MARDO-365229 format. One record per residue (C-alpha): x, y, z; residue in one letter. Coordinates in Angstrom, 1 decimal, decimal comma, always signed. Example, Ala and Ser with C-alpha at 12.3 -4.5 7.8 and 13.67 -1.06 7.14 Angstrom:
<pts>
   east  north     up type
  +12,3   -4,5   +7,8    A
  +13,7   -1,1   +7,1    S
</pts>
This chain:
<pts>
   east  north     up type
  -22,9  +14,2   +0,6    M
  -22,4  +13,8   +4,4    K
  -22,6  +10,4   +6,0    I
  -24,6   +9,6   +9,2    L
  -24,0   +6,1  +10,7    V
  -26,4   +5,0  +13,4    A
  -24,8   +2,5  +15,7    N
  -27,7   +0,9  +17,6    W
  -25,3   -0,9  +19,9    K
  -27,0   -3,8  +21,9    M
  -30,5   -2,3  +21,4    A
  -33,5   -2,4  +21,1    P
  -34,3   -5,3  +23,4    S
  -37,1   -6,7  +21,3    T
  -37,8   -7,4  +17,6    P
  -40,9   -5,3  +17,7    K
  -39,0   -2,3  +19,0    A
  -36,3   -2,8  +16,4    A
  -38,8   -2,7  +13,6    L
  -40,3   +0,4  +15,0    A
  -36,9   +2,1  +15,2    L
  -36,1   +1,0  +11,7    A
  -39,2   +2,5  +10,3    K
  -38,5   +5,8  +12,2    S
  -35,0   +5,8  +10,9    T
  -36,1   +5,1   +7,4    M
  -38,5   +8,1   +7,5    A
  -35,6  +10,3   +8,6    I
  -33,6   +8,9   +5,7    T
  -36,2   +9,9   +3,2    K
  -36,5  +13,4   +4,6    Q
  -32,7  +14,0   +4,2    T
  -31,8  +11,8   +1,3    K
  -30,8  +14,7   -1,0    K
  -27,9  +15,8   +1,2    S
  -27,3  +13,0   +3,7    L
  -26,5   +9,3   +3,4    S
  -27,9   +7,4   +6,5    V
  -26,6   +4,0   +7,4    I
  -28,2   +1,9  +10,2    A
  -25,8   -0,5  +11,9    C
  -28,1   -2,9  +13,7    V
  -27,6   -6,0  +15,9    P
  -27,1   -8,9  +13,5    S
  -30,1  -10,8  +14,8    V
  -32,3   -8,0  +13,4    Y
  -30,8   -7,6  +10,0    L
  -33,1  -10,0   +8,2    A
  -36,4   -8,6   +9,6    S
  -35,3   -4,9   +9,2    V
  -34,2   -5,6   +5,6    A
  -37,8   -6,7   +4,9    V
  -39,7   -4,1   +6,8    S
  -37,5   -1,1   +6,0    A
  -36,4   -1,9   +2,4    K
  -35,0   +1,5   +1,6    S
  -32,9   +1,7   +4,7    L
  -29,1   +1,1   +4,1    V
  -28,0   -1,5   +6,6    L
  -24,7   -2,3   +8,3    G
  -23,6   -4,8  +10,9    A
  -21,7   -4,0  +14,2    Q
  -19,0   -6,6  +13,9    N
  -17,8   -9,7  +11,9    V
  -15,8  -12,8  +12,5    S
  -12,5  -13,5  +10,8    T
  -13,6  -17,1  +10,4    A
  -14,6  -18,6   +7,1    T
  -14,8  -22,2   +8,3    D
  -18,2  -23,5   +9,1    V
  -16,8  -25,0  +12,4    A
  -17,0  -21,6  +14,1    S
  -19,9  -21,9  +16,5    T
  -21,5  -18,6  +17,5    G
  -19,6  -16,5  +14,9    Q
  -21,1  -14,5  +12,0    I
  -19,1  -14,4   +8,8    S
  -18,8  -11,7   +6,2    A
  -20,6  -14,0   +3,8    A
  -23,6  -14,3   +6,2    I
  -23,7  -10,6   +6,6    L
  -23,7  -10,2   +2,8    K
  -26,6  -12,6   +2,5    A
  -28,5  -10,6   +5,2    L
  -28,2   -7,4   +3,1    K
  -25,6   -5,7   +5,2    A
  -23,7   -3,2   +3,0    E
  -21,5   -1,9   +5,8    H
  -19,9   -3,2   +9,0    C
  -18,3   -1,5  +12,0    I
  -14,9   -3,0  +13,0    I
  -12,4   -1,9  +15,6    G
  -15,0   -0,1  +17,7    H
  -13,5   +1,1  +21,0    S
  -15,9   -1,2  +22,9    E
  -14,6   -4,2  +21,0    S
  -10,9   -3,1  +21,4    R
  -11,6   -2,9  +25,1    A
  -12,3   -6,6  +25,2    T
   -8,9   -7,4  +23,8    G
   -9,4   -7,0  +20,0    E
   -6,0   -6,5  +18,4    T
   -4,9   -4,5  +15,4    N
   -4,0   -7,8  +13,7    E
   -7,5   -9,2  +14,3    L
   -9,1   -6,0  +13,0    I
   -7,0   -6,2   +9,8    R
   -8,3   -9,8   +9,2    E
  -11,9   -8,6   +9,7    K
  -11,4   -5,8   +7,3    L
  -10,0   -8,2   +4,7    D
  -12,9  -10,5   +5,1    R
  -15,4   -7,7   +4,5    L
  -13,5   -6,4   +1,5    V
  -13,6   -9,9   +0,0    D
  -17,4   -9,8   +0,3    Q
  -17,6   -6,2   -1,0    K
  -19,0   -5,0   +2,3    I
  -17,8   -1,5   +3,3    T
  -15,8   -1,6   +6,5    P
  -16,3   +1,3   +8,9    I
  -12,9   +1,2  +10,6    L
  -12,9   +2,8  +14,1    C
   -9,6   +4,2  +15,4    V
   -8,9   +6,3  +18,4    G
   -6,7   +6,9  +21,4    E
   -7,6   +6,0  +25,0    R
   -5,6   +8,9  +26,5    E
   -4,0  +12,1  +25,4    R
   -0,6  +13,3  +26,4    D
   +1,0  +16,7  +26,0    N
   +3,9  +15,3  +24,0    Q
   +1,8  +13,8  +21,2    G
   +2,8  +10,2  +21,9    W
   -0,9   +9,2  +21,4    Y
   -0,5   +9,8  +17,7    L
   +1,7   +6,7  +17,4    S
   -1,2   +4,5  +18,6    G
   -3,5   +6,0  +15,8    I
   -0,7   +5,4  +13,3    K
   -0,4   +1,7  +14,3    D
   -4,2   +1,2  +14,1    Q
   -4,5   +2,8  +10,6    V
   -1,3   +1,3   +9,1    E
   -2,1   -2,2  +10,4    S
   -5,7   -2,2   +9,2    A
   -4,8   -1,0   +5,7    L
   -1,5   -2,9   +5,3    S
   -2,9   -5,7   +3,2    S
   -5,8   -4,1   +1,3    I
   -5,4   -3,6   -2,5    P
   -5,4   +0,1   -3,4    K
   -8,4   -0,4   -5,7    A
  -10,4   -1,6   -2,7    A
   -9,8   +1,6   -0,7    L
  -12,8   +3,2   -2,3    K
  -14,9   +0,8   -0,1    R
  -13,4   +2,0   +3,2    I
  -14,7   +4,4   +5,8    M
  -12,8   +5,5   +8,9    I
  -14,4   +6,7  +12,1    A
  -12,2   +8,6  +14,6    Y
  -13,4   +8,1  +18,1    E
  -11,4   +9,5  +21,0    P
  -12,0   +7,0  +23,8    V
  -11,3   +9,5  +26,5    W
  -14,3  +11,6  +25,3    A
  -16,8   +8,8  +25,4    I
  -19,2   +7,5  +28,0    G
  -19,8   +8,1  +31,7    A
  -16,1   +8,2  +32,4    K
  -15,3  +10,7  +29,8    A
  -12,7  +13,3  +30,8    E
  -14,4  +16,0  +28,7    R
  -15,9  +16,4  +25,3    E
  -13,5  +16,5  +22,3    A
  -13,5  +19,8  +20,4    T
  -14,1  +20,3  +16,7    P
  -10,5  +21,6  +16,5    V
   -9,2  +18,3  +17,9    E
  -11,4  +16,5  +15,4    C
  -10,0  +18,5  +12,5    R
   -6,4  +17,8  +13,6    E
   -7,0  +14,1  +13,7    M
   -8,8  +14,1  +10,3    V
   -5,8  +15,8   +8,8    M
   -3,4  +13,4  +10,6    Y
   -5,3  +10,3   +9,4    I
   -5,3  +11,6   +5,8    R
   -1,6  +12,2   +6,0    R
   -1,0   +8,6   +7,2    L
   -3,0   +7,3   +4,2    I
   -1,2   +9,7   +1,9    T
   +2,1   +8,2   +3,1    D
   +0,8   +4,7   +2,6    M
   -0,8   +5,3   -0,8    F
   -1,2   +8,8   -2,3    D
   -3,0  +12,1   -1,6    E
   -5,8  +11,4   -4,0    K
   -6,6   +8,2   -2,3    T
   -6,4   +9,8   +1,1    A
   -8,9  +12,5   +0,1    R
  -11,3   +9,9   -1,3    S
  -11,8   +8,0   +2,0    I
  -14,6   +9,4   +4,2    P
  -13,4  +10,1   +7,8    I
  -16,2  +10,3  +10,3    L
  -16,3  +11,5  +13,9    Y
  -17,7   +9,5  +16,7    G
  -17,5  +10,4  +20,3    G
  -20,5  +11,4  +22,4    S
  -22,2  +13,0  +19,4    V
  -25,4  +14,8  +20,0    S
  -27,8  +17,1  +18,2    E
  -26,1  +20,0  +19,9    D
  -22,5  +19,4  +18,8    N
  -23,0  +17,4  +15,6    A
  -22,9  +20,4  +13,1    A
  -19,6  +21,8  +14,6    A
  -17,8  +18,5  +14,1    F
  -18,8  +18,5  +10,4    V
  -18,1  +22,2   +9,7    T
  -15,2  +23,2  +12,0    D
  -14,0  +19,6  +12,5    G
  -14,1  +18,8   +8,8    E
  -15,5  +15,3   +9,4    A
  -17,1  +13,7   +6,4    S
  -20,0  +12,6   +8,7    G
  -20,7  +11,2  +12,1    L
  -20,9   +7,8  +13,9    L
  -23,8   +8,2  +16,3    V
  -24,4   +5,9  +19,2    G
  -27,1   +6,3  +21,9    R
  -28,8   +9,3  +20,2    V
  -29,6   +7,1  +17,2    S
  -31,9   +5,1  +19,4    L
  -34,1   +8,2  +20,0    D
  -35,9   +9,0  +16,7    P
  -36,8  +12,5  +17,8    K
  -33,2  +13,4  +18,7    R
  -31,7  +11,5  +15,8    F
  -34,1  +13,3  +13,4    G
  -33,1  +16,7  +14,8    K
  -29,4  +15,8  +14,4    L
  -29,9  +14,5  +10,8    A
  -31,8  +17,7   +9,9    T
  -29,0  +19,9  +11,2    R
  -26,3  +18,0   +9,3    I
  -28,3  +17,9   +6,1    S
  -28,6  +21,7   +6,0    T
  -24,8  +22,2   +6,1    I
</pts>
Protein backbone atom coordinates (compact mmCIF):
# COMPACT_ATOMS: atom_id res chain seq x y z
CA MET A 1 0.00 0.00 0.00
CA LYS A 2 1.33 3.42 -0.96
CA ILE A 3 1.61 6.20 1.62
CA LEU A 4 0.50 9.80 1.17
CA VAL A 5 1.50 12.29 3.86
CA ALA A 6 -0.22 15.67 3.80
CA ASN A 7 1.98 18.34 5.39
CA TRP A 8 -0.31 21.28 6.10
CA LYS A 9 2.66 23.47 7.07
CA MET A 10 1.50 26.63 8.93
CA ALA A 11 -2.05 26.48 7.61
CA PRO A 12 -4.99 26.92 7.59
CA SER A 13 -5.14 30.21 9.44
CA THR A 14 -8.35 29.51 11.40
CA PRO A 15 -9.81 26.54 13.33
CA LYS A 16 -12.91 26.61 11.12
CA ALA A 17 -10.83 26.28 7.95
CA ALA A 18 -8.77 23.50 9.55
CA LEU A 19 -11.86 21.47 10.35
CA ALA A 20 -13.18 21.94 6.82
CA LEU A 21 -9.87 20.78 5.35
CA ALA A 22 -9.79 17.82 7.72
CA LYS A 23 -13.24 16.68 6.60
CA SER A 24 -12.28 17.05 2.95
CA THR A 25 -9.09 15.07 3.53
CA MET A 26 -11.04 12.41 5.40
CA ALA A 27 -13.39 12.04 2.43
CA ILE A 28 -10.40 11.54 0.13
CA THR A 29 -9.04 8.95 2.55
CA LYS A 30 -12.26 6.96 2.46
CA GLN A 31 -12.31 6.96 -1.35
CA THR A 32 -8.77 5.58 -1.63
CA LYS A 33 -8.45 3.50 1.55
CA LYS A 34 -8.10 0.15 -0.25
CA SER A 35 -4.83 1.11 -1.93
CA LEU A 36 -3.57 4.23 -0.19
CA SER A 37 -2.68 5.15 3.39
CA VAL A 38 -3.27 8.88 3.97
CA ILE A 39 -1.73 10.70 6.93
CA ALA A 40 -2.52 14.33 7.73
CA CYS A 41 0.26 16.17 9.56
CA VAL A 42 -1.49 19.22 10.94
CA PRO A 43 -0.37 22.15 13.12
CA SER A 44 -0.31 20.94 16.72
CA VAL A 45 -2.90 23.53 17.82
CA TYR A 46 -5.47 21.76 15.61
CA LEU A 47 -4.73 18.16 16.59
CA ALA A 48 -7.37 17.90 19.33
CA SER A 49 -10.25 19.40 17.34
CA VAL A 50 -9.38 17.50 14.15
CA ALA A 51 -9.19 14.24 16.09
CA VAL A 52 -12.77 14.80 17.26
CA SER A 53 -14.31 16.05 14.01
CA ALA A 54 -12.49 13.69 11.62
CA LYS A 55 -12.18 10.55 13.71
CA SER A 56 -11.12 8.23 10.89
CA LEU A 57 -8.31 10.52 9.72
CA VAL A 58 -4.83 9.29 10.66
CA LEU A 59 -3.03 12.23 12.24
CA GLY A 60 0.54 13.36 12.50
CA ALA A 61 2.36 16.35 13.96
CA GLN A 62 4.90 18.56 12.21
CA ASN A 63 7.61 18.66 14.86
CA VAL A 64 8.36 17.67 18.45
CA SER A 65 10.56 18.85 21.29
CA THR A 66 13.46 16.87 22.68
CA ALA A 67 12.43 18.02 26.14
CA THR A 68 10.70 15.80 28.67
CA ASP A 69 10.95 18.22 31.61
CA VAL A 70 7.82 20.25 32.37
CA ALA A 71 10.01 23.36 32.65
CA SER A 72 10.15 23.78 28.86
CA THR A 73 7.84 26.69 28.12
CA GLY A 74 6.43 26.76 24.61
CA GLN A 75 7.59 23.24 23.72
CA ILE A 76 5.43 20.26 22.75
CA SER A 77 6.63 16.89 23.96
CA ALA A 78 6.15 13.50 22.36
CA ALA A 79 3.95 12.54 25.31
CA ILE A 80 1.63 15.47 24.60
CA LEU A 81 1.46 14.52 20.91
CA LYS A 82 0.56 10.97 21.92
CA ALA A 83 -2.24 12.26 24.12
CA LEU A 84 -3.51 14.36 21.20
CA LYS A 85 -3.85 11.21 19.03
CA ALA A 86 -0.87 11.93 16.77
CA GLU A 87 0.35 8.61 15.36
CA HIS A 88 3.13 10.13 13.22
CA CYS A 89 5.41 13.16 13.37
CA ILE A 90 7.62 14.90 10.81
CA ILE A 91 11.17 15.59 11.97
CA GLY A 92 14.19 16.99 10.18
CA HIS A 93 12.14 18.83 7.56
CA SER A 94 14.27 21.08 5.36
CA GLU A 95 12.45 24.13 6.69
CA SER A 96 13.40 23.13 10.25
CA ARG A 97 16.99 22.30 9.31
CA ALA A 98 17.24 25.74 7.71
CA THR A 99 16.66 27.32 11.14
CA GLY A 100 19.72 25.53 12.52
CA GLU A 101 18.31 22.15 13.54
CA THR A 102 21.26 19.75 13.74
CA ASN A 103 21.58 16.04 13.07
CA GLU A 104 22.12 15.48 16.79
CA LEU A 105 18.92 17.33 17.71
CA ILE A 106 16.95 15.38 15.12
CA ARG A 107 18.28 12.10 16.53
CA GLU A 108 17.04 13.11 19.99
CA LYS A 109 13.61 13.95 18.57
CA LEU A 110 13.43 10.59 16.82
CA ASP A 111 14.30 8.83 20.07
CA ARG A 112 11.58 10.71 21.97
CA LEU A 113 8.98 9.73 19.35
CA VAL A 114 10.03 6.08 19.36
CA ASP A 115 9.74 6.06 23.15
CA GLN A 116 6.09 7.10 22.76
CA LYS A 117 5.47 4.66 19.87
CA ILE A 118 4.84 7.55 17.45
CA THR A 119 6.11 6.92 13.92
CA PRO A 120 8.81 9.44 12.96
CA ILE A 121 8.76 10.68 9.37
CA LEU A 122 12.45 11.49 9.07
CA CYS A 123 13.22 14.02 6.32
CA VAL A 124 16.65 13.94 4.70
CA GLY A 125 17.98 15.80 1.68
CA GLU A 126 20.80 17.79 0.19
CA ARG A 127 20.79 21.55 -0.27
CA GLU A 128 22.94 21.40 -3.41
CA ARG A 129 24.10 18.85 -5.96
CA ASP A 130 27.61 18.61 -7.32
CA ASN A 131 28.92 16.61 -10.25
CA GLN A 132 31.37 14.68 -8.07
CA GLY A 133 28.71 13.21 -5.77
CA TRP A 134 29.95 14.86 -2.57
CA TYR A 135 26.34 15.64 -1.67
CA LEU A 136 25.88 11.95 -0.86
CA SER A 137 28.05 12.36 2.24
CA GLY A 138 25.51 14.81 3.67
CA ILE A 139 22.67 12.32 3.19
CA LYS A 140 24.84 9.62 4.77
CA ASP A 141 25.46 11.80 7.83
CA GLN A 142 21.76 12.60 8.20
CA VAL A 143 20.61 8.97 7.97
CA GLU A 144 23.35 7.45 10.08
CA SER A 145 23.07 10.06 12.82
CA ALA A 146 19.28 9.78 13.09
CA LEU A 147 19.27 5.98 13.26
CA SER A 148 22.42 5.51 15.31
CA SER A 149 20.72 4.97 18.67
CA ILE A 150 17.46 3.35 17.69
CA PRO A 151 16.92 -0.34 18.57
CA LYS A 152 16.62 -2.52 15.49
CA ALA A 153 13.19 -3.74 16.61
CA ALA A 154 11.89 -0.15 16.54
CA LEU A 155 12.85 0.44 12.90
CA LYS A 156 9.49 -0.92 11.80
CA ARG A 157 8.01 2.33 13.13
CA ILE A 158 10.19 4.58 10.97
CA MET A 159 9.51 6.33 7.68
CA ILE A 160 12.06 8.33 5.69
CA ALA A 161 11.18 11.16 3.31
CA TYR A 162 13.77 12.23 0.76
CA GLU A 163 13.41 15.92 -0.11
CA PRO A 164 16.02 17.55 -2.38
CA VAL A 165 16.14 21.10 -1.03
CA TRP A 166 17.39 22.49 -4.34
CA ALA A 167 14.15 21.36 -6.01
CA ILE A 168 11.76 22.96 -3.50
CA GLY A 169 10.07 26.35 -3.38
CA ALA A 170 10.34 29.60 -5.29
CA LYS A 171 14.14 29.42 -5.43
CA ALA A 172 14.22 25.89 -6.83
CA GLU A 173 16.91 25.32 -9.44
CA ARG A 174 14.63 22.88 -11.27
CA GLU A 175 12.35 19.94 -10.52
CA ALA A 176 13.98 16.71 -9.46
CA THR A 177 13.43 13.79 -11.81
CA PRO A 178 12.03 10.33 -11.00
CA VAL A 179 15.42 8.88 -11.99
CA GLU A 180 17.13 11.04 -9.36
CA CYS A 181 14.51 9.95 -6.84
CA ARG A 182 15.13 6.27 -7.61
CA GLU A 183 18.89 6.72 -7.21
CA MET A 184 18.41 8.29 -3.79
CA VAL A 185 15.91 5.66 -2.66
CA MET A 186 18.45 2.98 -3.58
CA TYR A 187 21.25 4.89 -1.84
CA ILE A 188 19.29 5.36 1.39
CA ARG A 189 18.36 1.67 1.44
CA ARG A 190 22.02 0.78 0.97
CA LEU A 191 22.97 2.97 3.93
CA ILE A 192 20.39 1.23 6.12
CA THR A 193 21.55 -2.17 4.87
CA ASP A 194 25.09 -1.32 5.93
CA MET A 195 23.85 -0.20 9.36
CA PHE A 196 21.45 -3.11 9.93
CA ASP A 197 20.62 -5.58 7.14
CA GLU A 198 18.90 -5.75 3.77
CA LYS A 199 15.60 -7.07 5.11
CA THR A 200 15.36 -4.15 7.50
CA ALA A 201 16.27 -1.68 4.76
CA ARG A 202 13.54 -3.05 2.50
CA SER A 203 10.92 -2.78 5.24
CA ILE A 204 11.29 0.97 5.80
CA PRO A 205 9.04 3.13 3.60
CA ILE A 206 10.98 5.81 1.74
CA LEU A 207 8.81 8.67 0.52
CA TYR A 208 9.58 11.46 -1.92
CA GLY A 209 8.86 15.09 -1.07
CA GLY A 210 9.89 17.98 -3.27
CA SER A 211 7.39 20.20 -5.08
CA VAL A 212 5.04 17.24 -5.53
CA SER A 213 1.96 17.95 -7.65
CA GLU A 214 -0.87 15.99 -9.18
CA ASP A 215 1.05 16.09 -12.47
CA ASN A 216 4.34 14.51 -11.34
CA ALA A 217 3.22 12.39 -8.38
CA ALA A 218 2.65 9.12 -10.22
CA ALA A 219 6.07 9.18 -11.87
CA PHE A 220 7.87 9.48 -8.53
CA VAL A 221 6.05 6.38 -7.29
CA THR A 222 6.45 4.28 -10.44
CA ASP A 223 9.73 5.34 -12.06
CA GLY A 224 11.13 6.84 -8.84
CA GLU A 225 10.28 3.73 -6.79
CA ALA A 226 9.16 5.82 -3.81
CA SER A 227 6.92 4.11 -1.26
CA GLY A 228 4.74 7.19 -1.28
CA LEU A 229 4.83 10.97 -1.14
CA LEU A 230 5.18 13.84 1.31
CA VAL A 231 2.95 16.58 -0.09
CA GLY A 232 3.04 20.20 1.05
CA ARG A 233 1.04 23.03 -0.49
CA VAL A 234 -1.06 20.81 -2.75
CA SER A 235 -2.45 19.08 0.35
CA LEU A 236 -4.13 22.38 1.30
CA ASP A 237 -6.24 22.29 -1.87
CA PRO A 238 -8.79 19.43 -1.58
CA LYS A 239 -9.49 19.35 -5.31
CA ARG A 240 -5.83 19.04 -6.29
CA PHE A 241 -5.00 16.72 -3.39
CA GLY A 242 -7.94 14.49 -4.28
CA LYS A 243 -6.76 14.27 -7.88
CA LEU A 244 -3.23 13.43 -6.72
CA ALA A 245 -4.51 10.75 -4.33
CA THR A 246 -6.65 9.18 -7.05
CA ARG A 247 -3.72 8.95 -9.43
CA ILE A 248 -1.50 7.34 -6.81
CA SER A 249 -4.19 4.92 -5.68
CA THR A 250 -4.58 3.47 -9.17
CA ILE A 251 -0.90 2.54 -9.54
